[in-house]
C-alpha positions in Angstrom: -3.9 62.9 -2.1 -4.1 66.7 -2.2 -7.0 68.6 -3.8 -10.7 68.9 -3.3 -11.7 69.7 -6.9 -11.1 67.8 -10.1 -8.7 70.4 -11.4 -6.7 70.3 -8.1 -6.4 66.5 -8.5 -5.2 66.9 -12.1 -2.6 69.5 -11.2 -1.3 67.3 -8.4 -0.8 64.4 -10.8 0.8 66.6 -13.4 3.3 67.9 -10.8 4.2 64.5 -9.4 7.6 63.4 -10.7 7.7 59.8 -9.6 6.2 57.6 -12.4 4.7 55.0 -10.1 3.2 57.6 -7.8 1.8 59.5 -10.8 0.1 56.3 -12.0 -1.2 55.5 -8.5 -2.6 59.0 -8.1 -4.3 58.8 -11.5 -6.1 55.7 -10.5 -7.0 57.1 -7.0 -8.3 60.4 -8.5 -10.5 58.5 -11.0 -11.9 56.4 -8.2 -12.7 59.5 -6.2 -14.4 61.2 -9.2 -16.6 58.3 -10.1 -17.5 57.6 -6.4 -18.7 61.2 -6.2 -20.6 60.8 -9.5 -22.4 57.7 -8.1 -23.7 59.7 -5.1 -25.3 62.2 -7.4 -23.1 65.0 -6.1 -20.2 65.4 -8.5 -16.9 66.6 -7.3 -16.5 70.4 -8.2 -14.5 71.1 -11.3 -12.7 74.1 -9.7 -9.7 75.8 -11.3 -6.0 75.1 -11.1 -3.0 76.2 -13.2 -1.5 73.2 -15.0 2.3 73.3 -15.6 3.4 73.9 -19.2 5.4 70.6 -18.8 4.5 67.9 -16.4 7.0 66.8 -13.7 9.1 63.8 -14.8 11.3 61.3 -13.0 15.1 61.7 -13.2 15.2 58.6 -15.4 14.7 57.8 -18.2 17.0 60.3 -19.9 15.1 62.2 -22.5 16.7 62.5 -25.9 15.8 64.2 -29.2 13.9 61.6 -31.4 16.9 61.3 -33.7 19.2 60.4 -30.8 17.1 57.6 -29.3 18.7 54.2 -30.2 16.8 52.2 -32.8 14.8 49.3 -31.4 15.5 45.9 -32.9 12.6 43.7 -31.9 14.3 40.5 -33.2 16.4 40.4 -30.0 15.4 40.2 -26.3 17.1 43.6 -25.7 15.1 45.1 -28.6 11.8 43.7 -27.3 12.6 45.2 -23.9 13.4 48.6 -25.6 10.0 48.4 -27.4 8.0 47.7 -24.3 10.0 50.5 -22.5 9.1 52.9 -25.4 5.4 52.0 -25.1 5.5 52.5 -21.3 6.9 55.9 -21.9 4.1 56.7 -24.3 1.5 55.6 -21.7 3.0 57.7 -19.0 2.8 60.7 -21.2 -0.8 59.8 -22.0 -1.6 59.9 -18.3 -0.4 63.5 -18.2 -2.1 64.4 -21.5 -5.5 63.2 -20.3 -5.2 65.0 -16.9 -3.9 68.2 -18.6 -6.9 68.6 -20.8 -9.1 69.1 -17.7 -7.6 72.2 -16.0 -6.1 73.5 -19.2 -9.5 74.3 -20.8 -11.6 74.5 -17.6 -12.8 78.0 -18.6 -14.7 76.3 -21.5 -18.0 75.0 -20.2 -18.4 71.3 -21.0 -20.9 68.6 -20.0 -20.0 66.3 -17.1 -19.7 63.5 -19.6 -16.6 65.2 -21.0 -14.9 64.9 -17.6 -16.1 61.3 -17.2 -14.5 60.3 -20.5 -11.1 61.9 -19.8 -10.9 60.8 -16.2 -11.7 57.2 -17.4 -9.0 57.5 -20.1 -6.4 58.8 -17.6 -7.1 55.9 -15.3 -6.8 53.4 -18.2 -3.5 54.9 -19.3 -2.2 54.5 -15.7 -3.3 50.9 -15.8 -1.5 50.4 -19.1 1.7 51.9 -17.7 1.5 49.6 -14.7 0.9 46.5 -16.9 3.9 47.4 -19.1 6.1 48.0 -16.1 5.1 44.6 -14.9 6.3 43.1 -18.2 9.6 45.0 -18.0 10.2 43.7 -14.5 9.5 40.2 -15.6 12.1 40.6 -18.4 14.7 41.9 -15.9 14.4 45.6 -16.6 12.4 48.6 -15.4 11.0 51.9 -16.6 13.8 54.4 -16.7 16.5 51.9 -17.6 16.7 53.2 -21.2 16.7 56.6 -22.9 13.3 57.8 -24.1 11.8 60.2 -26.6 11.9 63.9 -25.5 9.5 65.3 -28.0 6.3 63.6 -26.9 4.9 66.6 -25.0 5.4 68.9 -28.0 1.8 68.5 -29.2 0.5 69.5 -25.8 2.6 72.6 -25.8 1.6 73.5 -29.3 -2.1 73.2 -28.5 -1.9 74.7 -24.9 -4.3 77.5 -26.0 -6.2 75.7 -28.6 -8.9 73.3 -27.2 -10.1 72.1 -30.6 -6.5 71.7 -31.7 -5.8 69.5 -28.6 -8.7 67.3 -29.3 -7.8 66.9 -33.0 -4.1 66.3 -32.6 -3.7 64.2 -29.4 -6.5 61.6 -29.6 -7.5 61.9 -33.3 -3.9 61.9 -34.7 -1.4 60.7 -32.2 -3.6 58.1 -30.4 -5.2 57.0 -33.6 -1.6 56.2 -34.8 -1.5 53.7 -32.0 -4.4 51.9 -33.6 -2.4 51.6 -36.8 0.8 50.2 -35.3 -0.4 48.1 -32.4 -1.6 45.1 -34.4 1.8 44.7 -35.9 3.4 44.7 -32.4 0.9 42.1 -31.2 1.8 39.9 -34.1 5.5 40.3 -33.5 5.2 39.3 -29.8 3.0 36.4 -30.8 5.8 35.2 -33.1 8.2 35.3 -30.2 6.0 33.3 -27.8 5.4 36.0 -25.3 1.7 35.5 -24.4 1.9 37.8 -21.3 3.1 40.7 -23.4 0.5 40.0 -26.1 -2.3 40.0 -23.5 -1.1 43.5 -22.2 -1.0 44.9 -25.8 -4.5 43.5 -26.5 -5.9 45.3 -23.4 -4.2 48.6 -24.6 -5.4 48.1 -28.2 -9.0 47.6 -27.1 -9.1 50.6 -24.7 -7.3 53.0 -27.0 -10.2 52.8 -29.5 -12.3 54.4 -26.8 -9.8 57.2 -26.2 -9.8 58.1 -29.9 -13.6 57.9 -29.9 -13.7 60.4 -27.0 -11.5 62.8 -28.9 -13.7 62.5 -32.0 -17.0 62.8 -30.0 -15.9 66.0 -28.2 -14.3 67.5 -31.2 -17.6 67.1 -33.1 -19.4 68.6 -30.0 -17.3 71.7 -30.0 -17.5 72.1 -33.8 -21.3 72.0 -33.5 -21.2 74.6 -30.7 -19.2 76.9 -33.0 -21.0 76.1 -36.2 -17.9 74.6 -37.8 -17.7 71.8 -40.3 -15.8 69.0 -38.4 -14.0 67.6 -41.5 -12.9 71.0 -42.7 -11.8 72.1 -39.2 -9.8 68.8 -38.7 -8.1 69.3 -42.0 -7.2 72.9 -41.1 -5.7 71.8 -37.7 -3.7 68.9 -39.2 -2.3 71.3 -41.8 -1.4 73.7 -38.9 0.2 71.3 -36.5 1.4 68.5 -39.0 2.5 70.4 -42.1 4.2 67.3 -43.3 0.9 65.5 -43.4 -0.1 62.1 -42.0 1.5 58.8 -42.8 -0.2 55.6 -43.8 -0.8 52.7 -43.4 -4.0 53.4 -41.5 -6.2 50.9 -39.6 -9.4 52.0 -41.3 -11.6 49.5 -39.5 -10.6 50.5 -36.0 -10.5 54.2 -36.9 -14.1 53.9 -38.1 -15.0 52.2 -34.9 -13.5 55.2 -33.1 -15.5 57.7 -35.1 -12.8 58.7 -37.7 -14.2 58.6 -41.2 -11.9 57.9 -44.1 -12.4 61.3 -45.6 -11.0 62.9 -42.4 -7.5 61.5 -42.6 -6.8 60.1 -46.1 -6.8 63.5 -47.7 -4.2 64.6 -45.2 -1.6 62.1 -46.3 1.7 63.8 -46.9 4.5 63.0 -49.4 5.8 59.5 -49.0 9.5 58.6 -48.8 
């Protein structure tokens, strides 16, 4: 695996197109980072230019959100499509968590910041691999279906806004996963698919930590710049999500991840 600094490793992962290789490199890079941390001589952060968009495999075909066929989880094909969609989210999350490291490397951060995002990136790779295993067991594979093309938009929008990235990706987008995953778990329980339920429960438990990392470092940077975290979060949501946030919210898990009620409920937009 190329690269002798953490940013080199991140850039290598971001420019790897093959999905399986991207996940494997993510896990290997995390192992290298934490092995160096245990020796007491951390890997250098370094500098590397991340691509505006990460490299992607030829398949799946990426479509505008309105063009992606609706998933009907009442059928076997619909359940495969749902798992495929979650796998696509997890692969994007691998890139999102590696992108944050070189993207904002000019901002001095404690080593704990890099520990958190490397750990998150490795967990997202693990989630992707687990979901690919479920697809294979169901007679499919990642890339067999069309996928959402707009998932990297938040990364592009916040490419020059560190606080915005922390607020929007973990504290809005990943927090949404905490809201919807319990319903998916219940649905797969009702269709007697314990293997899929077990995978979703792993993802659900670990995503709480990813949201918590976002909240922790968002508050850290707000403190550094003498900003009120709640007011700044509201400003950023208004900037990047002018339509507002959509309930229902998983208040319990959001609180566990460090998101108070008064952060997101005031940001609810008009409901259909």
